[in-house]
All heavy atoms as TSV, in Angstrom:
chain	resi	resn	atom	element	x	y	z
A	1	MET	N	N	90.102	76.245	13.726
A	1	MET	CA	C	90.898	77.446	13.857
A	1	MET	C	C	92.330	77.140	13.416
A	1	MET	O	O	93.206	76.927	14.232
A	1	MET	CB	C	90.845	77.936	15.306
A	1	MET	CG	C	91.609	79.216	15.502
A	1	MET	SD	S	91.357	80.027	17.088
A	1	MET	CE	C	91.985	78.865	18.252
A	2	ASN	N	N	92.542	77.091	12.126
A	2	ASN	CA	C	93.861	76.779	11.607
A	2	ASN	C	C	94.715	78.020	11.385
A	2	ASN	O	O	95.915	77.996	11.554
A	2	ASN	CB	C	93.749	75.999	10.297
A	2	ASN	CG	C	93.181	74.617	10.531
A	2	ASN	OD1	O	93.349	74.059	11.601
A	2	ASN	ND2	N	92.501	74.081	9.546
A	3	GLU	N	N	94.082	79.099	10.973
A	3	GLU	CA	C	94.823	80.323	10.722
A	3	GLU	C	C	94.132	81.470	11.443
A	3	GLU	O	O	92.923	81.626	11.369
A	3	GLU	CB	C	94.881	80.606	9.229
A	3	GLU	CG	C	95.763	81.787	8.898
A	3	GLU	CD	C	95.932	81.962	7.398
A	3	GLU	OE1	O	95.995	80.942	6.689
A	3	GLU	OE2	O	95.985	83.109	6.962
A	4	ILE	N	N	94.916	82.258	12.141
A	4	ILE	CA	C	94.380	83.390	12.883
A	4	ILE	C	C	94.813	84.675	12.192
A	4	ILE	O	O	95.998	84.921	12.011
A	4	ILE	CB	C	94.878	83.392	14.348
A	4	ILE	CG1	C	94.415	82.132	15.068
A	4	ILE	CG2	C	94.423	84.643	15.071
A	4	ILE	CD1	C	94.956	81.981	16.469
A	5	THR	N	N	93.823	85.481	11.806
A	5	THR	CA	C	94.139	86.786	11.262
A	5	THR	C	C	94.575	87.665	12.421
A	5	THR	O	O	93.881	87.746	13.439
A	5	THR	CB	C	92.905	87.391	10.561
A	5	THR	OG1	O	92.497	86.493	9.528
A	5	THR	CG2	C	93.216	88.734	9.964
A	6	LYS	N	N	95.712	88.301	12.276
A	6	LYS	CA	C	96.270	89.066	13.384
A	6	LYS	C	C	96.990	90.306	12.876
A	6	LYS	O	O	97.337	90.395	11.699
A	6	LYS	CB	C	97.240	88.213	14.181
A	6	LYS	CG	C	98.417	87.726	13.339
A	6	LYS	CD	C	99.149	86.583	13.993
A	6	LYS	CE	C	100.151	85.926	13.092
A	6	LYS	NZ	N	99.595	85.183	11.994
A	7	ARG	N	N	97.186	91.247	13.780
A	7	ARG	CA	C	97.998	92.420	13.486
A	7	ARG	C	C	99.084	92.462	14.546
A	7	ARG	O	O	98.791	92.408	15.747
A	7	ARG	CB	C	97.148	93.688	13.543
A	7	ARG	CG	C	97.935	94.928	13.121
A	7	ARG	CD	C	97.070	96.158	13.079
A	7	ARG	NE	N	96.728	96.524	14.456
A	7	ARG	CZ	C	95.529	96.934	14.861
A	7	ARG	NH1	N	94.544	97.044	14.008
A	7	ARG	NH2	N	95.312	97.238	16.111
A	8	ILE	N	N	100.327	92.530	14.130
A	8	ILE	CA	C	101.450	92.559	15.052
A	8	ILE	C	C	101.905	94.005	15.222
A	8	ILE	O	O	102.206	94.691	14.244
A	8	ILE	CB	C	102.612	91.680	14.551
A	8	ILE	CG1	C	102.119	90.232	14.413
A	8	ILE	CG2	C	103.815	91.779	15.487
A	8	ILE	CD1	C	103.115	89.291	13.770
A	9	VAL	N	N	101.931	94.460	16.464
A	9	VAL	CA	C	102.365	95.815	16.790
A	9	VAL	C	C	103.838	95.741	17.176
A	9	VAL	O	O	104.227	94.929	18.018
A	9	VAL	CB	C	101.527	96.394	17.959
A	9	VAL	CG1	C	101.986	97.796	18.304
A	9	VAL	CG2	C	100.046	96.350	17.615
A	10	THR	N	N	104.642	96.587	16.543
A	10	THR	CA	C	106.084	96.570	16.800
A	10	THR	C	C	106.545	97.919	17.353
A	10	THR	O	O	105.870	98.940	17.209
A	10	THR	CB	C	106.866	96.274	15.512
A	10	THR	OG1	O	106.578	97.274	14.542
A	10	THR	CG2	C	106.501	94.915	14.950
A	11	ASP	N	N	107.727	97.919	17.958
A	11	ASP	CA	C	108.320	99.176	18.396
A	11	ASP	C	C	109.048	99.819	17.222
A	11	ASP	O	O	109.011	99.303	16.091
A	11	ASP	CB	C	109.237	98.977	19.609
A	11	ASP	CG	C	110.482	98.139	19.316
A	11	ASP	OD1	O	110.783	97.879	18.134
A	11	ASP	OD2	O	111.162	97.746	20.294
A	12	GLU	N	N	109.700	100.929	17.469
A	12	GLU	CA	C	110.366	101.663	16.393
A	12	GLU	C	C	111.520	100.896	15.744
A	12	GLU	O	O	111.927	101.190	14.634
A	12	GLU	CB	C	110.857	103.030	16.889
A	12	GLU	CG	C	111.797	102.989	18.078
A	12	GLU	CD	C	111.090	102.848	19.428
A	12	GLU	OE1	O	109.869	103.038	19.517
A	12	GLU	OE2	O	111.788	102.522	20.399
A	13	LYS	N	N	112.017	99.850	16.414
A	13	LYS	CA	C	113.094	99.021	15.856
A	13	LYS	C	C	112.561	97.768	15.169
A	13	LYS	O	O	113.336	96.948	14.698
A	13	LYS	CB	C	114.082	98.634	16.952
A	13	LYS	CG	C	114.837	99.818	17.526
A	13	LYS	CD	C	115.826	99.371	18.569
A	13	LYS	CE	C	116.582	100.577	19.107
A	13	LYS	NZ	N	117.574	100.178	20.118
A	14	GLY	N	N	111.243	97.604	15.169
A	14	GLY	CA	C	110.640	96.442	14.527
A	14	GLY	C	C	110.467	95.239	15.433
A	14	GLY	O	O	110.047	94.175	14.989
A	15	LYS	N	N	110.773	95.411	16.725
A	15	LYS	CA	C	110.605	94.305	17.681
A	15	LYS	C	C	109.122	94.144	18.014
A	15	LYS	O	O	108.460	95.107	18.400
A	15	LYS	CB	C	111.393	94.603	18.957
A	15	LYS	CG	C	111.259	93.530	20.005
A	15	LYS	CD	C	112.017	93.900	21.268
A	15	LYS	CE	C	111.754	92.870	22.344
A	15	LYS	NZ	N	112.356	93.248	23.623
A	16	PRO	N	N	108.586	92.921	17.873
A	16	PRO	CA	C	107.165	92.694	18.193
A	16	PRO	C	C	106.864	93.004	19.659
A	16	PRO	O	O	107.611	92.616	20.552
A	16	PRO	CB	C	106.966	91.213	17.902
A	16	PRO	CG	C	108.080	90.839	16.987
A	16	PRO	CD	C	109.237	91.707	17.370
A	17	LEU	N	N	105.770	93.738	19.880
A	17	LEU	CA	C	105.338	94.089	21.231
A	17	LEU	C	C	103.994	93.466	21.591
A	17	LEU	O	O	103.799	93.008	22.719
A	17	LEU	CB	C	105.198	95.616	21.369
A	17	LEU	CG	C	106.463	96.449	21.205
A	17	LEU	CD1	C	106.107	97.927	21.231
A	17	LEU	CD2	C	107.449	96.123	22.311
A	18	GLU	N	N	103.061	93.474	20.651
A	18	GLU	CA	C	101.701	92.998	20.914
A	18	GLU	C	C	101.133	92.353	19.661
A	18	GLU	O	O	101.586	92.630	18.551
A	18	GLU	CB	C	100.782	94.173	21.296
A	18	GLU	CG	C	101.204	94.916	22.522
A	18	GLU	CD	C	100.360	96.162	22.767
A	18	GLU	OE1	O	99.762	96.689	21.793
A	18	GLU	OE2	O	100.291	96.592	23.914
A	19	VAL	N	N	100.129	91.516	19.881
A	19	VAL	CA	C	99.383	90.921	18.771
A	19	VAL	C	C	97.912	91.261	18.981
A	19	VAL	O	O	97.376	91.081	20.080
A	19	VAL	CB	C	99.565	89.390	18.713
A	19	VAL	CG1	C	98.718	88.783	17.616
A	19	VAL	CG2	C	101.036	89.042	18.529
A	20	VAL	N	N	97.267	91.747	17.950
A	20	VAL	CA	C	95.850	92.083	18.001
A	20	VAL	C	C	95.098	91.034	17.190
A	20	VAL	O	O	95.432	90.789	16.025
A	20	VAL	CB	C	95.592	93.491	17.426
A	20	VAL	CG1	C	94.108	93.820	17.484
A	20	VAL	CG2	C	96.426	94.541	18.165
A	21	ILE	N	N	94.116	90.394	17.834
A	21	ILE	CA	C	93.281	89.400	17.157
A	21	ILE	C	C	91.813	89.765	17.370
A	21	ILE	O	O	91.478	90.529	18.284
A	21	ILE	CB	C	93.549	87.961	17.664
A	21	ILE	CG1	C	93.268	87.838	19.166
A	21	ILE	CG2	C	94.969	87.529	17.336
A	21	ILE	CD1	C	93.374	86.431	19.710
A	22	ALA	N	N	90.950	89.211	16.551
A	22	ALA	CA	C	89.519	89.469	16.671
A	22	ALA	C	C	88.996	88.932	18.002
A	22	ALA	O	O	89.491	87.927	18.525
A	22	ALA	CB	C	88.767	88.809	15.514
A	23	TRP	N	N	87.981	89.600	18.532
A	23	TRP	CA	C	87.414	89.224	19.826
A	23	TRP	C	C	86.895	87.786	19.835
A	23	TRP	O	O	87.145	87.036	20.775
A	23	TRP	CB	C	86.302	90.195	20.208
A	23	TRP	CG	C	85.688	89.856	21.534
A	23	TRP	CD1	C	84.447	89.348	21.749
A	23	TRP	CD2	C	86.307	89.966	22.815
A	23	TRP	NE1	N	84.238	89.153	23.105
A	23	TRP	CE2	C	85.381	89.526	23.775
A	23	TRP	CE3	C	87.550	90.392	23.251
A	23	TRP	CZ2	C	85.649	89.503	25.129
A	23	TRP	CZ3	C	87.818	90.366	24.610
A	23	TRP	CH2	C	86.881	89.929	25.528
A	24	ASP	N	N	86.194	87.372	18.779
A	24	ASP	CA	C	85.648	86.012	18.757
A	24	ASP	C	C	86.760	84.970	18.712
A	24	ASP	O	O	86.637	83.896	19.301
A	24	ASP	CB	C	84.653	85.818	17.619
A	24	ASP	CG	C	85.249	86.039	16.242
A	24	ASP	OD1	O	86.208	86.813	16.100
A	24	ASP	OD2	O	84.725	85.435	15.276
A	25	VAL	N	N	87.864	85.293	18.076
A	25	VAL	CA	C	89.011	84.379	18.049
A	25	VAL	C	C	89.618	84.285	19.444
A	25	VAL	O	O	89.950	83.193	19.922
A	25	VAL	CB	C	90.066	84.841	17.017
A	25	VAL	CG1	C	91.324	84.001	17.098
A	25	VAL	CG2	C	89.484	84.816	15.616
A	26	TYR	N	N	89.730	85.430	20.110
A	26	TYR	CA	C	90.253	85.434	21.479
A	26	TYR	C	C	89.366	84.599	22.406
A	26	TYR	O	O	89.862	83.799	23.205
A	26	TYR	CB	C	90.370	86.860	22.022
A	26	TYR	CG	C	90.646	86.873	23.499
A	26	TYR	CD1	C	91.927	86.629	23.983
A	26	TYR	CD2	C	89.615	87.062	24.420
A	26	TYR	CE1	C	92.181	86.593	25.341
A	26	TYR	CE2	C	89.861	87.025	25.779
A	26	TYR	CZ	C	91.140	86.791	26.235
A	26	TYR	OH	O	91.386	86.733	27.580
A	27	GLN	N	N	88.042	84.785	22.312
A	27	GLN	CA	C	87.126	84.034	23.168
A	27	GLN	C	C	87.262	82.534	22.942
A	27	GLN	O	O	87.269	81.749	23.895
A	27	GLN	CB	C	85.686	84.473	22.925
A	27	GLN	CG	C	85.381	85.839	23.511
A	27	GLN	CD	C	83.953	86.245	23.249
A	27	GLN	OE1	O	83.482	86.186	22.117
A	27	GLN	NE2	N	83.261	86.655	24.292
A	28	ASP	N	N	87.369	82.120	21.681
A	28	ASP	CA	C	87.537	80.701	21.366
A	28	ASP	C	C	88.842	80.181	21.963
A	28	ASP	O	O	88.877	79.114	22.581
A	28	ASP	CB	C	87.514	80.495	19.845
A	28	ASP	CG	C	87.660	79.042	19.465
A	28	ASP	OD1	O	86.797	78.228	19.858
A	28	ASP	OD2	O	88.649	78.715	18.768
A	29	LEU	N	N	89.903	80.942	21.797
A	29	LEU	CA	C	91.206	80.554	22.337
A	29	LEU	C	C	91.165	80.470	23.862
A	29	LEU	O	O	91.676	79.516	24.458
A	29	LEU	CB	C	92.266	81.555	21.877
A	29	LEU	CG	C	93.702	81.282	22.258
A	29	LEU	CD1	C	94.181	79.947	21.704
A	29	LEU	CD2	C	94.595	82.407	21.759
A	30	ALA	N	N	90.534	81.446	24.500
A	30	ALA	CA	C	90.441	81.460	25.959
A	30	ALA	C	C	89.694	80.230	26.478
A	30	ALA	O	O	90.094	79.623	27.482
A	30	ALA	CB	C	89.748	82.743	26.426
A	31	GLU	N	N	88.620	79.853	25.798
A	31	GLU	CA	C	87.870	78.662	26.216
A	31	GLU	C	C	88.694	77.402	26.025
A	31	GLU	O	O	88.708	76.518	26.890
A	31	GLU	CB	C	86.568	78.562	25.436
A	31	GLU	CG	C	85.543	79.591	25.845
A	31	GLU	CD	C	84.275	79.516	25.020
A	31	GLU	OE1	O	84.111	78.572	24.223
A	31	GLU	OE2	O	83.424	80.418	25.184
A	32	ARG	N	N	89.396	77.304	24.891
A	32	ARG	CA	C	90.219	76.112	24.635
A	32	ARG	C	C	91.354	75.982	25.637
A	32	ARG	O	O	91.736	74.880	26.021
A	32	ARG	CB	C	90.792	76.156	23.222
A	32	ARG	CG	C	89.769	75.972	22.135
A	32	ARG	CD	C	90.407	76.194	20.772
A	32	ARG	NE	N	89.430	76.202	19.721
A	32	ARG	CZ	C	89.345	75.254	18.792
A	32	ARG	NH1	N	90.169	74.233	18.808
A	32	ARG	NH2	N	88.433	75.336	17.862
A	33	MET	N	N	91.924	77.114	26.057
A	33	MET	CA	C	93.056	77.110	26.982
A	33	MET	C	C	92.614	77.067	28.448
A	33	MET	O	O	93.436	76.880	29.339
A	33	MET	CB	C	93.922	78.357	26.748
A	33	MET	CG	C	94.523	78.434	25.361
A	33	MET	SD	S	95.640	77.064	24.986
A	33	MET	CE	C	96.960	77.391	26.115
A	34	GLY	N	N	91.312	77.263	28.692
A	34	GLY	CA	C	90.813	77.234	30.059
A	34	GLY	C	C	91.025	78.537	30.809
A	34	GLY	O	O	90.892	78.584	32.032
A	35	TRP	N	N	91.325	79.625	30.086
A	35	TRP	CA	C	91.555	80.916	30.740
A	35	TRP	C	C	90.285	81.459	31.367
A	35	TRP	O	O	90.352	82.345	32.213
A	35	TRP	CB	C	92.089	81.942	29.746
A	35	TRP	CG	C	93.411	81.590	29.144
A	35	TRP	CD1	C	94.350	80.736	29.636
A	35	TRP	CD2	C	93.937	82.095	27.920
A	35	TRP	NE1	N	95.423	80.675	28.792
A	35	TRP	CE2	C	95.202	81.507	27.735
A	35	TRP	CE3	C	93.460	82.990	26.973
A	35	TRP	CZ2	C	95.996	81.786	26.632
A	35	TRP	CZ3	C	94.257	83.268	25.876
A	35	TRP	CH2	C	95.514	82.673	25.710
A	36	ASP	N	N	89.136	80.945	30.963
A	36	ASP	CA	C	87.859	81.433	31.472
A	36	ASP	C	C	87.410	80.680	32.724
A	36	ASP	O	O	86.360	80.976	33.283
A	36	ASP	CB	C	86.779	81.346	30.392
A	36	ASP	CG	C	86.571	79.921	29.881
A	36	ASP	OD1	O	87.514	79.110	29.963
A	36	ASP	OD2	O	85.477	79.625	29.379
A	37	LEU	N	N	88.211	79.739	33.203
A	37	LEU	CA	C	87.830	78.937	34.367
A	37	LEU	C	C	88.333	79.572	35.654
A	37	LEU	O	O	89.449	80.099	35.696
A	37	LEU	CB	C	88.426	77.524	34.261
A	37	LEU	CG	C	88.007	76.690	33.062
A	37	LEU	CD1	C	88.745	75.356	33.073
A	37	LEU	CD2	C	86.504	76.477	33.040
A	38	ASP	N	N	87.511	79.492	36.702
A	38	ASP	CA	C	88.004	79.925	38.007
A	38	ASP	C	C	88.843	78.784	38.595
A	38	ASP	O	O	88.946	77.693	38.015
A	38	ASP	CB	C	86.858	80.343	38.928
A	38	ASP	CG	C	85.860	79.226	39.226
A	38	ASP	OD1	O	86.235	78.033	39.121
A	38	ASP	OD2	O	84.717	79.537	39.566
A	39	ASP	N	N	89.453	79.031	39.737
A	39	ASP	CA	C	90.366	78.047	40.336
A	39	ASP	C	C	89.689	76.708	40.613
A	39	ASP	O	O	90.273	75.646	40.390
A	39	ASP	CB	C	90.977	78.588	41.630
A	39	ASP	CG	C	91.951	79.734	41.385
A	39	ASP	OD1	O	92.420	79.890	40.239
A	39	ASP	OD2	O	92.245	80.467	42.347
A	40	ARG	N	N	88.452	76.758	41.093
A	40	ARG	CA	C	87.737	75.521	41.416
A	40	ARG	C	C	87.446	74.701	40.161
A	40	ARG	O	O	87.654	73.483	40.137
A	40	ARG	CB	C	86.444	75.843	42.146
A	40	ARG	CG	C	85.669	74.620	42.555
A	40	ARG	CD	C	84.448	74.986	43.337
A	40	ARG	NE	N	83.669	73.781	43.613
A	40	ARG	CZ	C	82.535	73.792	44.256
A	40	ARG	NH1	N	82.035	74.913	44.728
A	40	ARG	NH2	N	81.875	72.672	44.445
A	41	ASP	N	N	86.969	75.365	39.115
A	41	ASP	CA	C	86.673	74.659	37.868
A	41	ASP	C	C	87.951	74.097	37.239
A	41	ASP	O	O	87.962	72.974	36.727
A	41	ASP	CB	C	85.963	75.577	36.875
A	41	ASP	CG	C	84.541	75.908	37.302
A	41	ASP	OD1	O	83.964	75.130	38.099
A	41	ASP	OD2	O	84.009	76.933	36.841
A	42	ALA	N	N	89.035	74.865	37.290
A	42	ALA	CA	C	90.308	74.384	36.752
A	42	ALA	C	C	90.790	73.151	37.516
A	42	ALA	O	O	91.297	72.198	36.926
A	42	ALA	CB	C	91.359	75.495	36.802
A	43	ALA	N	N	90.600	73.151	38.843
A	43	ALA	CA	C	90.981	71.988	39.653
A	43	ALA	C	C	90.132	70.780	39.282
A	43	ALA	O	O	90.637	69.653	39.214
A	43	ALA	CB	C	90.835	72.314	41.140
A	44	ASP	N	N	88.835	70.990	39.028
A	44	ASP	CA	C	87.956	69.898	38.608
A	44	ASP	C	C	88.410	69.299	37.281
A	44	ASP	O	O	88.407	68.072	37.100
A	44	ASP	CB	C	86.508	70.378	38.480
A	44	ASP	CG	C	85.834	70.627	39.819
A	44	ASP	OD1	O	86.357	70.161	40.853
A	44	ASP	OD2	O	84.778	71.294	39.816
A	45	VAL	N	N	88.809	70.154	36.363
A	45	VAL	CA	C	89.288	69.672	35.056
A	45	VAL	C	C	90.573	68.865	35.234
A	45	VAL	O	O	90.730	67.788	34.652
A	45	VAL	CB	C	89.504	70.846	34.075
A	45	VAL	CG1	C	90.231	70.382	32.821
A	45	VAL	CG2	C	88.174	71.490	33.713
A	46	ARG	N	N	91.496	69.372	36.060
A	46	ARG	CA	C	92.749	68.626	36.308
A	46	ARG	C	C	92.458	67.261	36.934
A	46	ARG	O	O	93.070	66.252	36.568
A	46	ARG	CB	C	93.683	69.443	37.197
A	46	ARG	CG	C	94.372	70.578	36.479
A	46	ARG	CD	C	95.487	71.193	37.323
A	46	ARG	NE	N	95.004	71.761	38.564
A	46	ARG	CZ	C	94.515	72.992	38.702
A	46	ARG	NH1	N	94.452	73.789	37.655
A	46	ARG	NH2	N	94.112	73.426	39.879
A	47	GLU	N	N	91.507	67.226	37.876
A	47	GLU	CA	C	91.142	65.961	38.510
A	47	GLU	C	C	90.548	64.996	37.483
A	47	GLU	O	O	90.893	63.805	37.463
A	47	GLU	CB	C	90.147	66.199	39.631
A	47	GLU	CG	C	89.741	64.938	40.346
A	47	GLU	CD	C	88.728	65.181	41.465
A	47	GLU	OE1	O	88.402	66.344	41.746
A	47	GLU	OE2	O	88.268	64.177	42.026
A	48	ALA	N	N	89.669	65.496	36.636
A	48	ALA	CA	C	89.058	64.652	35.609
A	48	ALA	C	C	90.114	64.122	34.637
A	48	ALA	O	O	90.070	62.957	34.242
A	48	ALA	CB	C	87.986	65.431	34.847
A	49	MET	N	N	91.064	64.985	34.270
A	49	MET	CA	C	92.131	64.532	33.363
A	49	MET	C	C	92.957	63.436	34.027
A	49	MET	O	O	93.335	62.452	33.382
A	49	MET	CB	C	93.014	65.712	32.963
A	49	MET	CG	C	92.312	66.683	32.028
A	49	MET	SD	S	93.238	68.217	31.725
A	49	MET	CE	C	94.723	67.580	30.985
A	50	GLY	N	N	93.227	63.595	35.316
A	50	GLY	CA	C	93.965	62.562	36.043
A	50	GLY	C	C	93.194	61.261	36.118
A	50	GLY	O	O	93.758	60.184	35.919
A	51	ASP	N	N	91.886	61.355	36.362
A	51	ASP	CA	C	91.047	60.147	36.389
A	51	ASP	C	C	91.092	59.443	35.038
A	51	ASP	O	O	91.208	58.216	34.966
A	51	ASP	CB	C	89.597	60.498	36.738
A	51	ASP	CG	C	89.403	60.790	38.212
A	51	ASP	OD1	O	90.217	60.308	39.028
A	51	ASP	OD2	O	88.436	61.502	38.549
A	52	TRP	N	N	90.997	60.215	33.967
A	52	TRP	CA	C	90.998	59.624	32.623
A	52	TRP	C	C	92.337	58.938	32.333
A	52	TRP	O	O	92.378	57.804	31.873
A	52	TRP	CB	C	90.698	60.688	31.581
A	52	TRP	CG	C	90.521	60.099	30.223
A	52	TRP	CD1	C	91.458	60.045	29.220
A	52	TRP	CD2	C	89.366	59.440	29.711
A	52	TRP	NE1	N	90.947	59.415	28.129
A	52	TRP	CE2	C	89.658	59.032	28.394
A	52	TRP	CE3	C	88.118	59.173	30.239
A	52	TRP	CZ2	C	88.738	58.363	27.609
A	52	TRP	CZ3	C	87.208	58.516	29.443
A	52	TRP	CH2	C	87.529	58.120	28.153
A	53	ARG	N	N	93.431	59.633	32.647
A	53	ARG	CA	C	94.769	59.055	32.404
A	53	ARG	C	C	94.999	57.785	33.225
A	53	ARG	O	O	95.680	56.869	32.784
A	53	ARG	CB	C	95.853	60.077	32.756
A	53	ARG	CG	C	96.076	61.096	31.698
A	53	ARG	CD	C	97.341	61.914	31.976
A	53	ARG	NE	N	97.204	63.207	31.379
A	53	ARG	CZ	C	97.046	64.349	32.037
A	53	ARG	NH1	N	97.038	64.361	33.359
A	53	ARG	NH2	N	96.909	65.473	31.400
A	54	ASN	N	N	94.451	57.756	34.445
A	54	ASN	CA	C	94.648	56.608	35.332
A	54	ASN	C	C	93.634	55.495	35.109
A	54	ASN	O	O	93.637	54.494	35.823
A	54	ASN	CB	C	94.606	57.064	36.795
A	54	ASN	CG	C	95.775	57.959	37.139
A	54	ASN	OD1	O	96.875	57.778	36.623
A	54	ASN	ND2	N	95.543	58.934	38.000
A	55	GLY	N	N	92.762	55.675	34.132
A	55	GLY	CA	C	91.803	54.624	33.807
A	55	GLY	C	C	90.619	54.545	34.743
A	55	GLY	O	O	89.907	53.534	34.754
A	56	ASN	N	N	90.384	55.570	35.523
A	56	ASN	CA	C	89.271	55.574	36.469
A	56	ASN	C	C	87.993	56.008	35.751
A	56	ASN	O	O	87.472	57.097	35.951
A	56	ASN	CB	C	89.571	56.516	37.643
A	56	ASN	CG	C	88.477	56.514	38.675
A	56	ASN	OD1	O	87.591	55.666	38.671
A	56	ASN	ND2	N	88.522	57.481	39.570
A	57	ARG	N	N	87.471	55.135	34.922
A	57	ARG	CA	C	86.286	55.461	34.126
A	57	ARG	C	C	85.025	55.586	34.975
A	57	ARG	O	O	84.050	56.192	34.561
A	57	ARG	CB	C	86.073	54.427	33.019
A	57	ARG	CG	C	87.242	54.270	32.050
A	57	ARG	CD	C	87.575	55.583	31.350
A	57	ARG	NE	N	88.554	55.393	30.285
A	57	ARG	CZ	C	89.833	55.701	30.392
A	57	ARG	NH1	N	90.314	56.199	31.504
A	57	ARG	NH2	N	90.660	55.520	29.367
A	58	SER	N	N	85.037	55.048	36.184
A	58	SER	CA	C	83.853	55.142	37.049
A	58	SER	C	C	83.627	56.579	37.528
A	58	SER	O	O	82.556	56.897	38.047
A	58	SER	CB	C	83.990	54.206	38.247
A	58	SER	OG	O	85.066	54.604	39.076
A	59	ALA	N	N	84.605	57.446	37.346
A	59	ALA	CA	C	84.460	58.848	37.738
A	59	ALA	C	C	83.620	59.634	36.732
A	59	ALA	O	O	83.293	60.792	36.971
A	59	ALA	CB	C	85.838	59.497	37.880
A	60	PHE	N	N	83.260	58.995	35.624
A	60	PHE	CA	C	82.547	59.674	34.551
A	60	PHE	C	C	81.156	59.079	34.353
A	60	PHE	O	O	80.901	57.930	34.678
A	60	PHE	CB	C	83.337	59.566	33.232
A	60	PHE	CG	C	84.695	60.195	33.340
A	60	PHE	CD1	C	85.802	59.445	33.693
A	60	PHE	CD2	C	84.860	61.541	33.100
A	60	PHE	CE1	C	87.054	60.027	33.802
A	60	PHE	CE2	C	86.101	62.138	33.203
A	60	PHE	CZ	C	87.203	61.373	33.561
A	61	VAL	N	N	80.271	59.881	33.797
A	61	VAL	CA	C	78.917	59.462	33.473
A	61	VAL	C	C	78.858	59.289	31.952
A	61	VAL	O	O	79.306	60.161	31.210
A	61	VAL	CB	C	77.887	60.531	33.921
A	61	VAL	CG1	C	76.480	60.144	33.520
A	61	VAL	CG2	C	77.991	60.764	35.424
A	62	SER	N	N	78.317	58.172	31.496
A	62	SER	CA	C	78.225	57.931	30.060
A	62	SER	C	C	77.141	58.810	29.447
A	62	SER	O	O	76.213	59.258	30.123
A	62	SER	CB	C	77.914	56.462	29.779
A	62	SER	OG	O	76.569	56.186	30.119
A	63	LEU	N	N	77.244	59.023	28.161
A	63	LEU	CA	C	76.215	59.779	27.448
A	63	LEU	C	C	74.871	59.071	27.519
A	63	LEU	O	O	73.822	59.705	27.612
A	63	LEU	CB	C	76.621	59.987	25.982
A	63	LEU	CG	C	77.766	60.961	25.754
A	63	LEU	CD1	C	78.133	61.002	24.267
A	63	LEU	CD2	C	77.396	62.344	26.224
A	64	GLU	N	N	74.897	57.761	27.482
A	64	GLU	CA	C	73.660	56.989	27.573
A	64	GLU	C	C	72.961	57.258	28.913
A	64	GLU	O	O	71.752	57.359	28.972
A	64	GLU	CB	C	73.958	55.489	27.414
A	64	GLU	CG	C	74.389	55.092	26.032
A	64	GLU	CD	C	73.321	55.370	25.000
A	64	GLU	OE1	O	72.121	55.132	25.282
A	64	GLU	OE2	O	73.664	55.844	23.899
A	65	ASP	N	N	73.740	57.350	29.990
A	65	ASP	CA	C	73.157	57.606	31.314
A	65	ASP	C	C	72.582	59.017	31.409
A	65	ASP	O	O	71.687	59.272	32.228
A	65	ASP	CB	C	74.187	57.385	32.410
A	65	ASP	CG	C	74.538	55.926	32.599
A	65	ASP	OD1	O	73.764	55.062	32.124
A	65	ASP	OD2	O	75.584	55.640	33.209
A	66	LEU	N	N	73.088	59.930	30.626
A	66	LEU	CA	C	72.592	61.294	30.651
A	66	LEU	C	C	71.266	61.452	29.926
A	66	LEU	O	O	70.533	62.403	30.169
A	66	LEU	CB	C	73.606	62.256	30.026
A	66	LEU	CG	C	74.893	62.464	30.832
A	66	LEU	CD1	C	75.859	63.337	30.045
A	66	LEU	CD2	C	74.582	63.093	32.166
A	67	LYS	N	N	70.951	60.521	29.038
A	67	LYS	CA	C	69.725	60.628	28.233
A	67	LYS	C	C	68.532	60.310	29.030
A	67	LYS	O	O	68.010	59.946	29.776
A	67	LYS	CB	C	69.797	59.711	27.018
A	67	LYS	CG	C	70.818	60.181	26.040
A	67	LYS	CD	C	70.873	59.253	24.857
A	67	LYS	CE	C	71.937	59.720	23.860
A	67	LYS	NZ	N	72.006	58.884	22.707
C-alpha cells in the first residue's frame, strides 16, 4: 500500500475537512493500525511487543512447534 487513491473534501475556503478512501483500503489500514482490536486484544498485543523488546522469547511459540 504505497499510494492511496483518495478524494479530499474541502470547505468553501479550500480548507480540507475530510478524506474519502475506498472501503478495502480503509479495512487494510484499520487492521494495520489495530483499530479493529478490542481493549483486551490490544492489551495482548502491547504485552507481546513488550516481551519481544525485552528479549522474552519464551513468551512465544515457534512456527515449528505449531506444525
